[in-house]
Structures are given as C-alpha cells and as structure tokens.
N, C-alpha and C positions, 0 to 999 in steps of 0.2 A: 505494498500498500504505499501510498505517494505521502508526504510529509503532511499537506494539505487535509487529505481524505483520513488522518490519522487525529487531526487538531494538531499538529504542531506546526507553529510557524516558523518559514523560513527564516535564519535569523546570518549574520557574518558569520565565514568560517563554513556553510554548509556546501558540499560537495556536489554540483550537478553536472551530471556528465562527466566533459573535459574541465570543467569551469568550477572555479572557486567563488565563492559569493562575499564580497569586500564590506559593500555597502549601500543601503536604500537610498535611490537616489530622487523616487519620484514615485507616487500612488496615481494611477489612471482609473476611471470605472471598473472596467475590465481589463487593467494589466497591472503589473509593477516593475521596475525599472533599476537593476543593480549596476552598480559596477563592481566588476570583478574579474578575474584573472584567467585565460586560457593556461590550463597548468602544463600541459605537451611544449608549451613555445613559451612558456612565461610571455603571454602577450597580454596588454590590459585591453579591455574589450567593455561593452556597455551591453547588458543581456535584458532583454524586454520580453519579458515572462506572462502568457494568458495566467488569470486568476482560475486554479483547479474548476471550480465550477463553470467557468466560461469554457474551457477546454474539454469537456466532457459533452458540450452541445456542437454536433457534429457542424452543422452549418456556419456558428461562430469560428471554428476549428478550421473550416478550409478557407474561409475567407480572407483568418489573418494568415495562412502558411501564401494564400494567391498573392496576398500584398507583398510578402518577403520576397516570393519570384519577381516580381516587378521591381523591387527596389536593387536585388541583386544583379539584375538585367543591367543597371546604369552603370556606366565607364566612364567616368568623367572626373580631375583632378580637384574639383572644384566641390565636389558632393560627396559627401561622407559613404564609404561600403560598407556593404552588408558581407558580412564573412560566412555566416552557415545558419540553417535554421533547423529545429529538433521538435518532434514532436512523439513522443513516446509517454511510458507509464512515468517517467518521473516529472513530466511538466510539456508543453509548448511553447518556446521561445526560440528568438532570436539574437545571434552576437552581431554588433556591428561596430564600427569603430569609436573610439573615444577621439573627440573632435575637443583639440588642445586649446585653451582658449576664454574668452569671456564673451557670451553672448550679447548683443545688441539690444536687447530688453534690460539688461542690467545696465550696460555702458549708458543707457539713454536716463536710468532712473539715477543714474552715480553724476548726469547732467557734462556726461564726457563731449567735448566735439572736435571735429576732425579737421584739417587744413582741406581746400578745397581740390586739390592733387590726392589725397588720401581718398576721398570721397569717391571720386573719379573712379580710380583703382578701384575700389571695392563693388561700385555699380558695375563697371566692366566684366568684372569677375562671377557677380550673381547673374547680370544678363547674359553672359557665355553657357551659364550652368543650367538656364531659363532654356536659352536656347536650345542646346541639343536634348532638352525636354521636351522641346515642342517638334521637333524635328524627329524625336527617336516616336512621336505621337503616344507618350506615357502621360497618363491621367496622374493629378499630385492632388495632396488635400491644400488645403487655402496656407496661404504664408504667414510666419506669427514674427515678429521680432527675436523669439529664441531659438528661430531656426537660423537664424546666424550667427556665425561664431566666428569672433575675430582673436587672434595671436597677437597681442600688442606688443609683444617682444621683436618677433621678424614682421608684422602686420599680414601675417597671411591669413586670408580668407576662407573659411569654408559654410558649405550650408548644409545643415540635416538632411538625408534622404526622402524626400517629400512622396517618392511616388510611391501610387496602389494603385491596385485592379481595379477593371472597368474603364467606364465614358469618360473622358475627359466633358468637364462642367465647363459650358458656354459662358463667356464673358468671366469667368475667374481670372483670369491672365489681368482683366481691368483691377480688378482690385487688389492683385497681388503688387500693380505696379502703384497704384493708387496707393499702398499701405509704402513701400517704398518710398515713393513721392515725398511723403507725410515724413516719415520716419526720417528720412536724410535730412531735410529740411531743419528741422529742430537741432540734428548733428551737427550742422554745418558751421563752421568758423564763418564769421562775415567780414567784411572791411582787408579782403585778402587778395591777393592778384587769383583770377579765374573766381573769388564767391560769387559775381553776377552774372556769369555764364554757367556756374554750374547748378546755382539758383533758376537759371528759366529752365533748365534741364528739368530738373524738379518738379518745379512749376506745370510744365507741361506732361511727366507722369502722375501728378495727383489732381489733375482736371478731368473727372469724368463725363464733365458733359461736352467735351468734344468730340465730333461726329466719329471718329476714329483715334485709338490711342496709337501714340508708338506702338513699332514692333518690338520686338527683343532684338532683332538685328540692328534698329535705329538706334536703342538704347544703346547697345553694344558698341556700336560704331561713334557715338556722339559719347559718351566717355573716352572711350579711347584716344579720340583726338582731344580732349581736353588733358585728358592727363598726359599727352606725348608736350601738348604745348607748357604744360605749366613746367614738366622735366625739365622740359629747355632752360623755361626762364631761370629753373632754381639751378642750373647746372654753370649757365653763365656769371650768377651770384658768387657760387664757390669761386670760380675762377677769379672773378675780382676781389673775393675776401682772401684767396692764399697770395695775389699777389701784392696785396697790401700789407700782409704778412711780411711776406719776403723783404718787401720794400723797407719796412720797420725796423728786420735784423741788419742792414746794410748800415757801414759806417756813414756820419755826414761828413764826404769827401769832397772834391775835385768836380766829381761826375752827380752830383747832388742835381742840379738844372736838368739832365739826361733824365735822372729819376724820376723828378717831378713831372717833367714832359710825358712821360711812359704812363707812370700813372692818372696824369690828368687826360690822356687819348682813354682810356680803359673807364676810369669816373665820368667821361663824356659820352662815350658810347654807350655805358649803364645808363644813364641819365634819359639817352636818347631811346635805351629800349623799354625799359621802365615806364616811361612817362606816356610813353605809345601804348604799352599796356595798360597803364591808366587811363588812358582815355578811353580806351576801347570798352573797360570795364565800367567806365562809369555813364557808358552809353547805353541802354539797354536795348535799344530800339535798332541799332545796328548789332546787337547779339541776336535778336529773337527770330527776325530773319532767316540769320544761317541754319537753324535748328529747323523752320520751314519749309526751307528752300530742299531739303533732302528729301522730304515726302514724297512717295511718287504722285505723279500727275496723270490726272484721268483725261484719259481721251477717248472724245467719240469717232468713229470711223463706221463705214459701211457695214463690216463684218462683225461689227460687235463692240461695244465700249472695252478699254481694259487701263489699267492704269502702269505708267512707264516710271521707271527710275529716272530722277533727276540727272543723274551723272552717272556717268561712266563707272565700272566697278574698279575701286583703287585696289593698289597696291596691299595697302593692310586687309583690307577684305579678302582678297583671295590669300591673303596670306593663313587667315583666319581658317580658312576651307582646308590648305594643304597642314594645318593642326589638327584640325578634324581627321584627316585622312592618317595619319600619324597615329592619333589613339585606335584607329581600330584593328584589330585580330586581323593575322596573316590573311585568312583565308575569307576575309569582308572587306580588302582594299578595294576589292571592285565593286563595292554597294553602288556606286553613284553613275559606275561606267552608261554610255549608250551603249543599246543593245547592238548598235550597227559599229561600233567601233573595231577596228582591226585588233586582230590576235596579237600583231607584232608592237602594239604601241602599249608603252608600261608605264601607268606612274602620270601626273597630271604637274610636275614642275614646267615653268617655263623655261625659256632659253635665258641661259645664264642667272639661272634664280637666286646664286649663291653670291655675286657680287652688284645684283640686280637689289635683292633685297639687302645685303647689307650698307650699300650705298643709301640707300631706302629710309634703312634707320637713325644714319649719321648724319642724313641730309647733306651729300656731298655730291659728286657728280656720277655719271653714270653712262657710257656711251658716246661721251662730249659734252652732256648737258645736264644740268642740276636736277635734282631729284628729290623726293620724297614719297613718305608713303601715301600721300594724299593723291600722288600721281595716277593716273591710269595705269591699271595693270596692261603688261602686253608682253610678245613674244610666249604667245597663245593660241593654241590651233583650236579648231570647231569643237573636237572633242571632250578638252579642258573647258572649255564656256559650258557644252552641254553639260558635264559633272558638275561645274560650279553650280550651275541653276538647278539640277538635280536637287544638292546637296541643300540648296536654298529656300528649296519648294519654290522655287519662280519657274521662270521663262524666258527663253530667248525670241525675241520679237522676230514674227516674220519680216520681210522686206517692207509688203506692203504696209503691215503695222509702223514700223521704223519712220517709213516716209510718210505716213498721215500722221504720225505726231509730229514730224517736221513740218508739216504744211500746216498746223492745228496752231492758231493764235500769229502774233505775228513775226516777221521773219528776223533771224539775230541780226544786230547792227553792225556784226564785227565777226573775226573769224580770230578763233583763239590758235595761240603759238602753244606749243608744249608746257605743260606747265601741272598745277592744281589741278583737281578735277570738279574743283567745290566754287568755287568763285570768281569766273569770270562774269564780268557784267558785260560786254559788249557779245558775247559769242553766246544769246541766251534769247531763248523765242520768248512770245510774248504768255507762253502758258509755262515759264519756267522751266524750261528744257536747257540742260548747260552742256554745251562742247557740241554740239550737233555740226557744227561747221568745221571745227577744227580738232584742236588736241590731239585725239585718234580716230581714226575710220572703226567701225562695227563692225564684226560678224552679224548673222540673221540667219534664222535658221530658213533660209530658200535656198533651190536650187533652180536654176532656170536658164533657157539657152540664150545664149550671146547673140544676137540680131545679127552681128559682124560675122558668125561663124552660124550658121541655123542646123549644119550637118553637124555638127561638134556638138557631144554628150553635154546635160546639164551641168551647170557650173554653181560653185557656192556664191551668194552672194554678202559684199559688204557694202555697208550704208555710210553717207558722210562725207566729209573732208577730212583732212589731216595736218600738222605741223609741216610734214613733208609735200604735202600736195593742197594751199590754202587756196587755190585759186577757184578748186573745186565746189568748197561750200557746202550747204547741210542739205542739198537736193542730191547729191552725189549719189551714184551706185555703181560698184566697179566689180566686175566679173574675177572670182579666183580661178587659181588654178586646180586644186584639189581643196580638200578639208582639212589639210595636214599643213596647210601654208602657215609658217610664222612670221611674223614682222615685227619691228619696233616700233610700227607707228598704227599696230592693230590690236584693239581690245573688243570690250563688249560691255553692253548695259542690260536689265532685265528688264522684263514687265511681272505684270501679275493679274 
C-alpha cells in the first residue's frame, strides 16, 4: 500500500522511485510539488505529484500523463525541461528541471526594476519561447508572472514549461502579451536611453483594443532590435570610460595637449551619439511609427486579399530560422524542406554565411559594403526562402501578388540603395511597403515562360529592383535561370 493509502503523509527524506524528497514547495488542488533529488545521478529536480485519491481516477491520471507528454515534446533553451513521468503503485508524478533564480512575481513584489536593455533581452527570450510553442502548435496554460524565472547572477531567463495536451485556446496569446506588457511596464527603469522605445513596445503589447495583436515574431524582432541598439550604446560608453581611465593614469607631460585632444574627440563623439539618442528617446512620435511600420500591410487583389510584410526578411530574422534548425534533432533537420527540394541540397545556409553573419553582428563591411543585422538576407535560393516561410508559418508571394502590392497605393518617391530594410523614407509605397524599388530583388513563388524565349521551360520570377539595378524600379520583373540561383542582391519577403 502507498503512504497516502495508509494515512501516512509523505515527509522529507521519503524515497519514491529514484527520487528522495527534500522539501514541500507548494500544494495545489490535486497536486503536491516537492524539491527532490534524483538519487542515481544526484540531480536536483522538482517532483510534481498527483494526490493519491486523484491518481486513482483513471481520467484524471490519463489527463495528467497526457500533459506530461506534451511538455516532454518541447525542446527549447528558454523553456524548462521535463525529464520523465511515472505512474505506479508508489504514485503518479513527473520530474522536471529546477529553474534557478527568482520569479518575476517575487521581483515585482520587491519593486525591482530593470534597464531597458535588460527588459528587451528578457522579452526577446520569452517571445522566442512562445514563437517555438506556436510553431509546434502546442496548447499552453495561461502565462503568469511566477512562470518566468530570472537568474540575477548571470541574467539568464527561463520559462516554466506551460505545454498541455489539447486544443489551443483562442486569443490566449493576446492575454499573455497583455500580461507581459503590463508587468514589464512596472519593471521598467525610466529616464534611461531606450526607455521610451521600450515603453512604446510594451504599450502596444498591453493594448488589447488593437484590431490585431503584435505577433510573437514581431515582439521577438522588435525586442531584439532594441537590445542590439542599446548594447551598441553601452559599448561606446565603456570605450570612452576606458579611454578616460587610461588618460588619468598617464603622467602630465609634454604630450598633455595631444592627450586632451584625443579625449576631446572621444567626448565629442560620445556627446554626438548620446545627444542624438536622447533626441530620439524624447520624441515618442518618431519612435512609435517604427513599430507600426513593421506590421504587415493588407493588400486587396483580384485573387483575394493578403497581408505582406512591410520589409524584406532581414539577416537577424533568417539567423533565428537557422538557430531553430540547429535545435532540431538530426532526423528532423529536413522538417521545413519543400517537398520538391532536390536531394542534393542539404541545409539552408546562405552564401558566405559565416563572414556575412559576423560582419552583420559587428556592423562592419561585407562584400565591400556596410552591413548590419537589419539588412536584407541575401545569398539564398528558392528552397531556402520556402523553408523559411514554412518555419515562420507564412507564404512566399506569387509574382502577381508581389506586383499587386507594388501597385497598391502611391509609388515610391525614390529607389533605395543597399542598407537597413526598415528605414528607407523614399523607397516606400503609399501603403507603407519598404524597399520594393531597391535594396534587393525578391524571390516569388512563380514559374513563368519568358516571352523572349517562348519555347524554353518556365523559369522562376524575381520581382523589384535592387541596388545593382536601380533603374528597374518597383515594377521590375526578372526571369531567373533556376531555383538554385543565389545572388548578393536577391532576397525575399513574406505574406500571410
């Protein structure tokens, strides 16, 4: 007989299977959660157990184990792992990872606040976790502040495994985003570089009256963009601080004027950078449209309406896709491959990815031009684009859809050169689509015969001009040799 059947309560030190109970952490309506140790490998775990009377109900027990199975199927670095489940005469329980740190509910009660860069980093991590759950079509329980655990020592954020068996609850993601927006708005340290922009994103997340909530993908990208920009700001400040410290250690000698001149230049650069940053921070009217412009643009076309992303897929976005592929087991590496993809094609790395990625992260140059993670991804073929859109649960536009979008609203007033996919003011249609006339040409999901060679097989179509063909403009349409073509002025954007 079990301990609960005999009336004996479980106490610290009891052995259940391979686990030794250490301390009772919480009591639920039908569960008890213990801090425990897995004896065979001396691993700390959390042991979540069904009360014995609940475990004797077959329906409750099966539902518990079904939820465990859903949790165990999740493999994401931010989400807590479930190790195993048991259901035998000793009890029904699951063993899960111990998340080290303090949950946000406790930090909120302690009136803890975080710098904008810290909040952007945390939001980026949470959004990546929920994006993964969304892509796996996994149902979850509603998010609560105590589900988010932060290790303040190394700033690592982890999310409790919220996966459950069953259907996804409609609009639950709206409430989850609302909670995050409200919670982090309280935790935000004001009057710092990035605070206005960070608050703007949080306001959008917490606004349930918006016709359409920001997607997890948008939150992930926006938070990442804020994090990267604020990291660059702090890096510049650190450089200046080091220079000033080194200067103070120098002897006051004949070269004092050269030293002061060097410091003056550094301080002038810092003043210029920070004053520009402050100007942007104080002007929320300039910041909010940056968030709005990232939202998909609805296009009405004869074949039916659709939404087109306002900009080309960026290097940062494509890097997220590659990171997701890395996390897949070997047998699932082809999960997002198009069914017609040639067997000879393995993986989806762009041309010269190692150098391109490194240069983009460091904001240096690649292939002779300035580059950042906000520049369009290039060097990808049709199969790469199709794998990305499947992963992102979007679509590649047909040539007709692309051209219908280009014609929708007023034409761009100019043609953009190579650069940031988000910010061109001239190369923007009246509907808000950016880079249609320039930056890079874009893959479409169309095969057509080239009128100049009517007897040849159908060829893939790319639409739009590029920095290498500026005169072509937004209505340009080019025939590519095959779907394996890769160019440093050819990328893509998505529709939904």
